KESE-533862 format. One record per residue: residue number from 1; residue in three letters; chain; y, x negated, z negated of N, C-alpha, C, O in turn. Coordinates in steps of 0.001 Angstrom, whole numbers, always signed. Each point is the difference from the previous one (the first is absolute). Layout:
BEGIN
- pos, code, unit, n.Y, n.X, n.Z, ca.Y, ca.X, ca.Z, c.Y, c.X, c.Z, o.Y, o.X, o.Z
- NUM, ALA, A, Y, X, Z, Y, X, Z, Y, X, Z, Y, X, Z
...
end
This chain:
BEGIN
- pos, code, unit, n.Y, n.X, n.Z, ca.Y, ca.X, ca.Z, c.Y, c.X, c.Z, o.Y, o.X, o.Z
- 1, MET, A, -1180, -1315, +607, +955, +1194, -646, +1557, -443, -105, +112, -663, -1030
- 2, LEU, A, +1033, +766, +1649, +511, -865, +457, +1751, +1125, -509, +111, +1148, +431
- 3, LEU, A, +1029, -1807, -1361, +62, +1410, -689, +1725, -1523, +103, -15, -1103, -546
- 4, PRO, A, +1122, +1667, +1364, +792, -528, +26, +1263, +63, -1386, +275, +1104, -469
- 5, GLU, A, +313, -2193, -5, +584, -244, -909, +719, +896, -374, -305, +703, -963
- 6, VAL, A, +1426, -546, +1663, +1006, +658, -487, -812, +1794, +788, -452, +191, +1129
- 7, ASN, A, +534, +467, -1927, -1095, +817, -12, +356, +1435, -1082, +875, -115, -858
- 8, GLU, A, -1472, +1118, +983, +575, +1136, -1724, -1012, -266, -99, -159, -94, -1217
- 9, ALA, A, -1042, -190, +1843, -1377, -469, -781, -64, -1004, -537, +118, -1132, +469
- 10, ASN, A, -379, +1575, -1867, -329, -1183, -1460, -1223, -1258, +832, -1160, +371, +173
- 11, PRO, A, +1365, -1045, +36, -1258, -1220, -40, -918, -61, -729, -817, -903, +183
- 12, GLY, A, +672, +1642, -1030, -1480, +772, -946, -854, +892, +489, -1169, -133, +362
- 13, TYR, A, +2020, +1252, -393, -533, +841, +1418, -835, -343, +1073, -939, +670, +430
- 14, GLY, A, +1376, -1857, +14, -685, -716, +1084, -706, -514, -658, -560, +861, -678
- 15, ARG, A, +312, -1546, +508, -1503, -797, -802, -912, +795, -600, -1226, -111, -11
- 16, ALA, A, +2030, +1047, -563, -761, +957, -759, -1248, +627, +1357, -1226, +75, -70
- 17, TYR, A, +2072, +254, +1099, -215, +920, +1254, -1308, -429, +705, -969, +677, +345
- 18, ALA, A, +1387, -2838, -160, -822, -970, +735, -688, -61, -850, -1077, +246, +544
- 19, ALA, A, +777, -483, -2064, -1407, +271, -731, -591, +896, -91, -899, -208, -815
- 20, THR, A, +844, +1735, +1428, -1390, +1192, +445, -233, -761, +1456, -1029, +521, +430
- 21, LEU, A, +1374, -1264, +302, -653, -383, +1330, -912, -902, -300, +361, -748, -908
- 22, PRO, A, -1853, +454, +1516, -436, -497, -763, +181, -1356, +1482, +852, +37, +888
- 23, GLY, A, -1497, -661, -997, +1219, -1268, +336, +1373, -861, +260, +554, -1078, +213
- 24, SER, A, -506, +2166, -369, +1787, -68, +1214, +1045, -1346, -1667, -405, -314, -1119
- 25, THR, A, +1134, +121, +1532, +1571, -649, -306, +1566, +465, -163, +511, +719, +858
- 26, PHE, A, +130, -1113, -1861, +948, +316, -170, +851, -963, +292, +29, -988, -734
- 27, THR, A, +1005, +1097, +2086, +1703, -1119, +553, +1122, +1110, -631, +204, +1200, +189
- 28, LEU, A, +274, -2011, -849, +1549, +766, -323, +810, -970, +1454, -349, -1103, +419
- 29, LEU, A, +989, +1597, -136, +1351, -946, +1646, +885, -350, -821, +592, +1016, -362
- 30, PRO, A, -93, -2122, -238, +738, +48, -590, +1911, +608, +1521, -80, +90, +1225
- 31, ARG, A, +1197, +117, -1990, +1096, +718, +1135, -644, -7, +596, -327, -978, +673
- 32, SER, A, -528, +2894, -609, -144, +451, +990, +471, +1210, -61, +293, +256, -1168
- 33, GLY, A, -108, +500, +1784, -51, +1076, -387, -208, +1396, +996, -338, +648, -990
- 34, HIS, A, +278, +46, +1749, -682, +1257, +323, -475, -171, +1447, -946, +643, +454
- 35, LEU, A, +1898, -1860, +495, -201, -1050, +1144, -621, -913, -598, +820, -467, -791
- 36, PRO, A, -2208, -318, +641, +44, -1736, -835, +249, +101, +1817, +1074, +111, +591
- 37, GLN, A, -2239, -182, -104, -8, -197, +1881, +1342, -691, +372, -29, -1108, +536
- 38, VAL, A, +1201, +1732, -807, +1258, -612, +887, +644, -242, -1264, +872, +841, +221
- 39, GLU, A, -427, -1473, -1863, -104, -184, -956, -778, -1348, -170, +333, -1177, +135
- 40, THR, A, -1009, +1539, -337, -931, -1982, -226, -1326, +66, +463, -1055, +300, -558
- 41, PRO, A, +1388, -707, +1898, -1011, +607, +1034, -991, -1837, -676, -1044, -244, -606
- 42, GLU, A, +1878, -358, +1040, -1129, -1591, -765, -1434, +638, -1267, -1227, +50, +83
- 43, GLU, A, +2299, +359, -1223, -1234, +203, -1181, -785, +1261, +258, -1068, +70, -607
- 44, LEU, A, +1470, +1189, +1585, -891, +374, +732, -1292, -388, +709, -1176, +361, -55
- 45, LEU, A, +1715, -1031, +575, -1065, -441, +946, -1396, -896, -996, -1187, +220, -243
- 46, GLY, A, +2076, -1153, -50, -458, -315, -887, -1538, +1006, -1243, -1199, -204, +192
- 47, ALA, A, +1820, +1319, -1477, -417, +962, -215, -1644, -15, +811, -1147, -332, -296
- 48, ILE, A, +1935, +956, +1563, -1150, +410, +916, -661, -319, -164, -813, +482, -788
- 49, ASP, A, +541, -2513, +1988, -382, -1259, -682, -895, +141, -207, -935, +344, +722
- 50, ASP, A, +997, -651, -2119, -779, +116, -1736, -864, +831, +18, -1188, -254, -200
- 51, LEU, A, +1733, +1569, +484, -1606, +1000, +147, -1081, -340, +662, -1149, +111, -428
- 52, GLY, A, +1547, -632, +1730, -1367, -337, +1006, -282, -1294, -1078, -518, -840, +736
- 53, ARG, A, +574, +420, -1717, -1286, -1212, -326, -377, +806, -1084, -945, -331, -716
end
């Protein structure tokens, strides 16, 4: 699960949600809002790449 840092959602909620999904991980994307693909594309791509490992 990827969650932008600058979001209304609490990171604790994202971590708890990810914990309910077998095999999932949680990544908080720093300095990102609703459009991480525009705001912080390098961090987003790095996080997506990490999911494949």
